[in-house]
C-alpha positions as protocol buffer text, in pm:
chain_id: "A"
residue {
  index: 1
  type: MET
  ca { x: 5978 y: -10208 z: 7035 }
}
residue {
  index: 2
  type: GLU
  ca { x: 6213 y: -9887 z: 7178 }
}
residue {
  index: 3
  type: THR
  ca { x: 6606 y: -10025 z: 7248 }
}
residue {
  index: 4
  type: ASP
  ca { x: 6757 y: -9979 z: 7596 }
}
residue {
  index: 5
  type: ALA
  ca { x: 6922 y: -9649 z: 7460 }
}
residue {
  index: 6
  type: GLU
  ca { x: 6555 y: -9495 z: 7386 }
}
residue {
  index: 7
  type: MET
  ca { x: 6395 y: -9601 z: 7708 }
}
residue {
  index: 8
  type: GLN
  ca { x: 6225 y: -9375 z: 7922 }
}
residue {
  index: 9
  type: LEU
  ca { x: 6352 y: -9317 z: 8311 }
}
residue {
  index: 10
  type: ASP
  ca { x: 6161 y: -9221 z: 8584 }
}
residue {
  index: 11
  type: PRO
  ca { x: 6275 y: -8944 z: 8718 }
}
residue {
  index: 12
  type: ASP
  ca { x: 6263 y: -9044 z: 9052 }
}
residue {
  index: 13
  type: ASP
  ca { x: 6527 y: -9349 z: 8951 }
}
residue {
  index: 14
  type: VAL
  ca { x: 6788 y: -9140 z: 8807 }
}
residue {
  index: 15
  type: GLN
  ca { x: 7052 y: -9065 z: 9067 }
}
residue {
  index: 16
  type: GLN
  ca { x: 7147 y: -8688 z: 9094 }
}
residue {
  index: 17
  type: PRO
  ca { x: 7514 y: -8580 z: 9172 }
}
residue {
  index: 18
  type: CYS
  ca { x: 7561 y: -8473 z: 9572 }
}
residue {
  index: 19
  type: GLY
  ca { x: 7836 y: -8281 z: 9529 }
}
residue {
  index: 20
  type: ALA
  ca { x: 8082 y: -8135 z: 9357 }
}
residue {
  index: 21
  type: ASP
  ca { x: 8333 y: -8447 z: 9278 }
}
residue {
  index: 22
  type: HIS
  ca { x: 8065 y: -8582 z: 9075 }
}
residue {
  index: 23
  type: ALA
  ca { x: 8007 y: -8456 z: 8711 }
}
residue {
  index: 24
  type: VAL
  ca { x: 7663 y: -8385 z: 8616 }
}
residue {
  index: 25
  type: LEU
  ca { x: 7591 y: -8570 z: 8249 }
}
residue {
  index: 26
  type: PRO
  ca { x: 7604 y: -8291 z: 7958 }
}
residue {
  index: 27
  type: ARG
  ca { x: 7287 y: -8188 z: 7797 }
}
residue {
  index: 28
  type: GLN
  ca { x: 7333 y: -8428 z: 7490 }
}
residue {
  index: 29
  type: ALA
  ca { x: 7272 y: -8715 z: 7763 }
}
residue {
  index: 30
  type: ARG
  ca { x: 6838 y: -8694 z: 7635 }
}
residue {
  index: 31
  type: THR
  ca { x: 6711 y: -8632 z: 7325 }
}
residue {
  index: 32
  type: ARG
  ca { x: 6425 y: -8365 z: 7219 }
}
residue {
  index: 33
  type: GLN
  ca { x: 6147 y: -8634 z: 7355 }
}
residue {
  index: 34
  type: GLY
  ca { x: 6342 y: -8666 z: 7703 }
}
residue {
  index: 35
  type: ARG
  ca { x: 6520 y: -9043 z: 7593 }
}
residue {
  index: 36
  type: VAL
  ca { x: 6816 y: -9131 z: 7734 }
}
residue {
  index: 37
  type: ARG
  ca { x: 7120 y: -9144 z: 7455 }
}
residue {
  index: 38
  type: LEU
  ca { x: 7436 y: -9309 z: 7452 }
}
residue {
  index: 39
  type: LEU
  ca { x: 7742 y: -9150 z: 7586 }
}
residue {
  index: 40
  type: THR
  ca { x: 8091 y: -9167 z: 7511 }
}
residue {
  index: 41
  type: LEU
  ca { x: 8366 y: -9042 z: 7704 }
}
residue {
  index: 42
  type: ASP
  ca { x: 8373 y: -8766 z: 7411 }
}
residue {
  index: 43
  type: HIS
  ca { x: 8033 y: -8656 z: 7534 }
}
residue {
  index: 44
  type: LEU
  ca { x: 8280 y: -8605 z: 7922 }
}
residue {
  index: 45
  type: ASP
  ca { x: 8490 y: -8249 z: 7986 }
}
residue {
  index: 46
  type: GLN
  ca { x: 8846 y: -8346 z: 7887 }
}
residue {
  index: 47
  type: ARG
  ca { x: 8964 y: -8091 z: 8101 }
}
residue {
  index: 48
  type: THR
  ca { x: 8930 y: -8318 z: 8448 }
}
residue {
  index: 49
  type: ALA
  ca { x: 9268 y: -8507 z: 8578 }
}
residue {
  index: 50
  type: ALA
  ca { x: 9093 y: -8766 z: 8547 }
}
residue {
  index: 51
  type: ALA
  ca { x: 8968 y: -8776 z: 8169 }
}
residue {
  index: 52
  type: LYS
  ca { x: 9363 y: -8614 z: 8071 }
}
residue {
  index: 53
  type: ALA
  ca { x: 9498 y: -8954 z: 8210 }
}
residue {
  index: 54
  type: ALA
  ca { x: 9317 y: -9203 z: 8092 }
}
residue {
  index: 55
  type: ARG
  ca { x: 9362 y: -9046 z: 7773 }
}
residue {
  index: 56
  type: SER
  ca { x: 9747 y: -9072 z: 7838 }
}
residue {
  index: 57
  type: LEU
  ca { x: 9751 y: -9444 z: 7877 }
}
residue {
  index: 58
  type: VAL
  ca { x: 9554 y: -9507 z: 7594 }
}
residue {
  index: 59
  type: ALA
  ca { x: 9855 y: -9323 z: 7387 }
}
residue {
  index: 60
  type: HIS
  ca { x: 10067 y: -9519 z: 7569 }
}
residue {
  index: 61
  type: LEU
  ca { x: 9892 y: -9899 z: 7556 }
}
residue {
  index: 62
  type: THR
  ca { x: 9867 y: -9766 z: 7150 }
}
residue {
  index: 63
  type: SER
  ca { x: 10218 y: -9707 z: 7104 }
}
residue {
  index: 64
  type: ASP
  ca { x: 10333 y: -10016 z: 7328 }
}
residue {
  index: 65
  type: LEU
  ca { x: 10115 y: -10257 z: 7112 }
}
residue {
  index: 66
  type: GLY
  ca { x: 10266 y: -10104 z: 6780 }
}
residue {
  index: 67
  type: GLY
  ca { x: 10025 y: -9794 z: 6720 }
}
residue {
  index: 68
  type: ASP
  ca { x: 9693 y: -9713 z: 6639 }
}
residue {
  index: 69
  type: ASP
  ca { x: 9728 y: -9819 z: 6256 }
}
residue {
  index: 70
  type: GLN
  ca { x: 9823 y: -10183 z: 6365 }
}
residue {
  index: 71
  type: LEU
  ca { x: 9507 y: -10217 z: 6627 }
}
residue {
  index: 72
  type: SER
  ca { x: 9235 y: -10395 z: 6552 }
}
residue {
  index: 73
  type: ALA
  ca { x: 8920 y: -10284 z: 6680 }
}
residue {
  index: 74
  type: GLY
  ca { x: 8859 y: -10521 z: 6954 }
}
residue {
  index: 75
  type: GLU
  ca { x: 9185 y: -10324 z: 7093 }
}
residue {
  index: 76
  type: ARG
  ca { x: 9115 y: -10045 z: 7038 }
}
residue {
  index: 77
  type: GLU
  ca { x: 8824 y: -10115 z: 7270 }
}
residue {
  index: 78
  type: LEU
  ca { x: 9043 y: -10319 z: 7508 }
}
residue {
  index: 79
  type: VAL
  ca { x: 9284 y: -10000 z: 7561 }
}
residue {
  index: 80
  type: LYS
  ca { x: 9000 y: -9800 z: 7620 }
}
residue {
  index: 81
  type: ARG
  ca { x: 8848 y: -10052 z: 7896 }
}
residue {
  index: 82
  type: ALA
  ca { x: 9214 y: -10096 z: 8060 }
}
residue {
  index: 83
  type: ALA
  ca { x: 9239 y: -9715 z: 8069 }
}
residue {
  index: 84
  type: LEU
  ca { x: 8914 y: -9610 z: 8198 }
}
residue {
  index: 85
  type: CYS
  ca { x: 8973 y: -9860 z: 8512 }
}
residue {
  index: 86
  type: GLY
  ca { x: 9340 y: -9712 z: 8548 }
}
residue {
  index: 87
  type: ALA
  ca { x: 9115 y: -9349 z: 8599 }
}
residue {
  index: 88
  type: ILE
  ca { x: 8886 y: -9555 z: 8827 }
}
residue {
  index: 89
  type: VAL
  ca { x: 9206 y: -9707 z: 9077 }
}
residue {
  index: 90
  type: ALA
  ca { x: 9353 y: -9380 z: 9071 }
}
residue {
  index: 91
  type: ASP
  ca { x: 9004 y: -9294 z: 9211 }
}
residue {
  index: 92
  type: TYR
  ca { x: 8957 y: -9517 z: 9458 }
}
residue {
  index: 93
  type: GLU
  ca { x: 9378 y: -9463 z: 9540 }
}
residue {
  index: 94
  type: CYS
  ca { x: 9322 y: -9101 z: 9571 }
}
residue {
  index: 95
  type: ARG
  ca { x: 9061 y: -9145 z: 9808 }
}
residue {
  index: 96
  type: TRP
  ca { x: 9225 y: -9338 z: 10010 }
}
residue {
  index: 97
  type: ILE
  ca { x: 9549 y: -9136 z: 10089 }
}
residue {
  index: 98
  type: ALA
  ca { x: 9326 y: -8876 z: 10172 }
}
residue {
  index: 99
  type: GLY
  ca { x: 9187 y: -9069 z: 10451 }
}
residue {
  index: 100
  type: GLN
  ca { x: 8842 y: -9114 z: 10270 }
}
residue {
  index: 101
  type: PRO
  ca { x: 8628 y: -9447 z: 10304 }
}
residue {
  index: 102
  type: VAL
  ca { x: 8714 y: -9646 z: 10008 }
}
residue {
  index: 103
  type: GLU
  ca { x: 8536 y: -10003 z: 9942 }
}
residue {
  index: 104
  type: LEU
  ca { x: 8865 y: -10246 z: 9951 }
}
residue {
  index: 105
  type: ASN
  ca { x: 8619 y: -10500 z: 9777 }
}
residue {
  index: 106
  type: GLU
  ca { x: 8545 y: -10306 z: 9510 }
}
residue {
  index: 107
  type: TYR
  ca { x: 8938 y: -10153 z: 9458 }
}
residue {
  index: 108
  type: LEU
  ca { x: 9057 y: -10438 z: 9407 }
}
residue {
  index: 109
  type: ALA
  ca { x: 8760 y: -10604 z: 9184 }
}
residue {
  index: 110
  type: ALA
  ca { x: 8912 y: -10252 z: 8964 }
}
residue {
  index: 111
  type: VAL
  ca { x: 9254 y: -10325 z: 9000 }
}
residue {
  index: 112
  type: ASN
  ca { x: 9190 y: -10692 z: 8889 }
}
residue {
  index: 113
  type: ALA
  ca { x: 8974 y: -10569 z: 8630 }
}
residue {
  index: 114
  type: GLN
  ca { x: 9253 y: -10383 z: 8460 }
}
residue {
  index: 115
  type: ARG
  ca { x: 9472 y: -10629 z: 8531 }
}
residue {
  index: 116
  type: ARG
  ca { x: 9268 y: -10881 z: 8314 }
}
residue {
  index: 117
  type: VAL
  ca { x: 9232 y: -10653 z: 8023 }
}
residue {
  index: 118
  type: LEU
  ca { x: 9611 y: -10575 z: 8026 }
}
residue {
  index: 119
  type: VAL
  ca { x: 9657 y: -10924 z: 8017 }
}
residue {
  index: 120
  type: THR
  ca { x: 9413 y: -11035 z: 7715 }
}
residue {
  index: 121
  type: LEU
  ca { x: 9634 y: -10712 z: 7527 }
}
residue {
  index: 122
  type: GLY
  ca { x: 9898 y: -10875 z: 7611 }
}
residue {
  index: 123
  type: LEU
  ca { x: 10083 y: -10738 z: 7975 }
}
residue {
  index: 124
  type: ARG
  ca { x: 10385 y: -10996 z: 8035 }
}
residue {
  index: 125
  type: ARG
  ca { x: 10665 y: -11063 z: 8220 }
}
residue {
  index: 126
  type: ARG
  ca { x: 10985 y: -10987 z: 8106 }
}
residue {
  index: 127
  type: ALA
  ca { x: 11293 y: -11145 z: 8195 }
}
residue {
  index: 128
  type: VAL
  ca { x: 11585 y: -10898 z: 8305 }
}
residue {
  index: 129
  type: ASP
  ca { x: 11937 y: -11088 z: 8267 }
}
residue {
  index: 130
  type: VAL
  ca { x: 12076 y: -11030 z: 8671 }
}
residue {
  index: 131
  type: THR
  ca { x: 12432 y: -11248 z: 8605 }
}
residue {
  index: 132
  type: PRO
  ca { x: 12770 y: -10979 z: 8607 }
}
residue {
  index: 133
  type: SER
  ca { x: 12885 y: -10905 z: 8320 }
}
residue {
  index: 134
  type: LEU
  ca { x: 13237 y: -11040 z: 8306 }
}
residue {
  index: 135
  type: ALA
  ca { x: 13408 y: -10698 z: 8285 }
}
residue {
  index: 136
  type: ASP
  ca { x: 13209 y: -10632 z: 8621 }
}
residue {
  index: 137
  type: ILE
  ca { x: 13334 y: -10916 z: 8836 }
}
residue {
  index: 138
  type: LEU
  ca { x: 13685 y: -10841 z: 8689 }
}
residue {
  index: 139
  type: ARG
  ca { x: 13613 y: -10510 z: 8820 }
}
residue {
  index: 140
  type: GLU
  ca { x: 13521 y: -10595 z: 9169 }
}
residue {
  index: 141
  type: HIS
  ca { x: 13837 y: -10824 z: 9203 }
}
residue {
  index: 142
  type: GLN
  ca { x: 14093 y: -10558 z: 9124 }
}
residue {
  index: 143
  type: GLN
  ca { x: 13993 y: -10284 z: 9384 }
}
residue {
  index: 144
  type: PRO
  ca { x: 14231 y: -10335 z: 9692 }
}
């Protein structure tokens, strides 16, 4: 019995890229027998702006959480998912700003998915002290 990763795909079922803004899967996407091979982000062109932004977000989130040696395997996976969601959200936003049609439901679903992953990782609200200091109050009263 073949696993999902080794199932033969009918060429008619495979969606072909339809423009310069769609990436073509690398040659490593299939085995010599034509079976689908599971890909990782490392298989894709790392020079694109989206890949750079996702990698940067992975690095920042990892740093925020105490560094790579402090993360569990599950946390590392969630950091990757949050970064990929961020790249998808940024793509939607750029397309909207450029005047292209964007499915609002898909955009909001991606934003919500990223928010949920970030909350799971420990996104939290921080209280900010807005009370003026005694020195600020005295300075205001001394000014003519």
